[in-house]
C-alpha positions, 0 to 999 in steps of 0.5 A, a space after each residue: 279431874 280435880 279441876 273438873 270436880 271443882 267446876 262441876 261442884 262434885 267430888 273427884 270420885 263422882 267425876 270418875 264414876 260419871 266417866 267410867 259408869 255413867 249409868 250409876 249417877 243421876 242425869 243432872 249430875 252427869 250433865 254437870 260433869 260432862 259440861 265441865 269436861 267439855 269446857 275444860 277439854 279434859 281427856 281421862 288417862 286410861 293408861 293410868 286408870 287401868 293400873 288401878 282398875 285392871 280395865 283398859 276400856 277397849 275391846 279388840 275386834 278382829 275381822 277380815 275387812 271393813 269393805 264388806 258391809 256386813 263386818 262394818 255393820 257388826 262393828 256398829 252393833 257392837 259399838 252401840 252396846 259397848 259405848 254406853 258402858 265406857 268400852 270402845 272397840 279397837 279394830 284389827 284387819 286380817 285381810 283373810 290371812 292367817 299370818 296377819 291374824 296371828 300378828 293382829 292378835 299379838 298386837 292386841 294382846 300387848 295392849 291388854 284388851 278387856 275382851 277379844 272378838 274375832 271373826 270365824 273359827 278356823 285358825 292355826 293352833 298357835 293363834 288359837 292357843 294365844 286366844 285361849 290363854 288371853 285371860 279375858 273373854 273371847 267371842 268368835 263371831 260369824 260362825 258356829 263352832 262346835 267347841 269354841 275357844 270361849 264363847 261364840 255368836 253366829 250361825 252355821 255357814 255349812 247349813 247356809 250351803 245346804 239350804 242353798 242346795 235345797 232351795 235351788 233344787 226345789 225350784 227345779 234346777 238340776 245343773 246347780 253350780 257353786 262359786 267361791 274363792 280358791 281354797 289355797 294360798 295365804 288369804 282364805 275365806 273359810 266361812 265361804 268354804 263352809 258354805 260351799 261344803 254345805 252346798 256340796 253335801 246338799 246336792 249329794 242329798 238331792 241326788 245331784 252332781 257337785 261337778 259345777 262347784 268352782 273355786 276361783 280367785 282370792 277371798 271374795 271381796 270385789 264385784 270383779 270376783 263374781 264376774 270372773 267366776 261367772 265367766 269361767 262357769 259359762 265357759 264350762 257350759 253354764 248351769 241352770 242355777 248358781 249359788 255364790 258365797 257372797 252378795 258382792 260376788 253374786 252382783 258381779 256375776 249378775 252384771 256379767 250375765 247382763 253383759 253376755 245376754 244371759 237372762 236371769 232368771 230365765 236362763 240362769 237363777 242366781 242366789 247369793 248370801 248376805 243380803 247387802 243393800 246393793 242386792 236389794 236395789 239392783 235389777 233384777 233384785 238379788 235372791 239371797 240367804 240373809 243374816 243380821 250383822 247388826 244383831 250379831 254385834 249387839 248380841 256379842 256386846 250384850 254377852 261381853 258386858 255380862 261376862 265382864 260384870 262377872 256373870 259367868 253362866 252365859 251360853 257357850 254358843 248363841 246361834 242367831 240363824 239365817 233366813 231365805 229371801 227369794 227375790 227376782 233372780 230366782 224367778 
């Protein structure tokens, strides 16, 4: 740092301030310091800096997978907000496994993150206790818990399912199916389960049967899951409309319909969730219930920065809602 300060013609304190809080120095000073950093190849020792500042400069982000574009987009939105303030996400993947989530949480806590962001609200009490005692801001995302550990940014997956039921019933369908992953085993998609629970209650409210809500395979993360689930549904006699808990599964189901000569939407309407790019480009285009994954990341980042700055009076739950996008697979 002394070498950088001599080359840039500023004090070591100014170098430290530039790297830790670039917005607190002038643009001209920042440019000189960063030019010196680049020329000398200087990398700050965050471990040593954290001993005095009590900040490590990273935020733990724990999600099931990054093969789902929505979680990747959330990570991008979070990074876009945290990066300019000197924070970087350290990402841990759980594979939808409660056991792996507990392992990842312990590993993250051992590195003393400045904050923790974790997907979902359903987890064993032991893991919940670990997060509650972490001593740093904890934000649960992609769900809307009634009693979050600390804070939450997301939406109600249950209400997504109720909207799906109202929508398909309103389009004239009486035999409405729901397709999602199994509810047993180590790897479970609790958010998808909540969507199907909402669908079940929505069908009951409309006076319709929930006998075609099927649970097939592991947590939805592959096109094949939707194709296999659609095969099972068609073997049971099919339906007039179907809601799938993810656009990834919905696209697989759509392809299976095309292979079997099932016309969409004439023979079967399909509604997905997530508004993935593939659903906007496939033929026919996929009807879906959309959320904004980047905005979830951005709002989470904004909330964390305020909490880390000591602004404790922040909302406990930020509900970003969702929207219905009816395209060609529902007619």
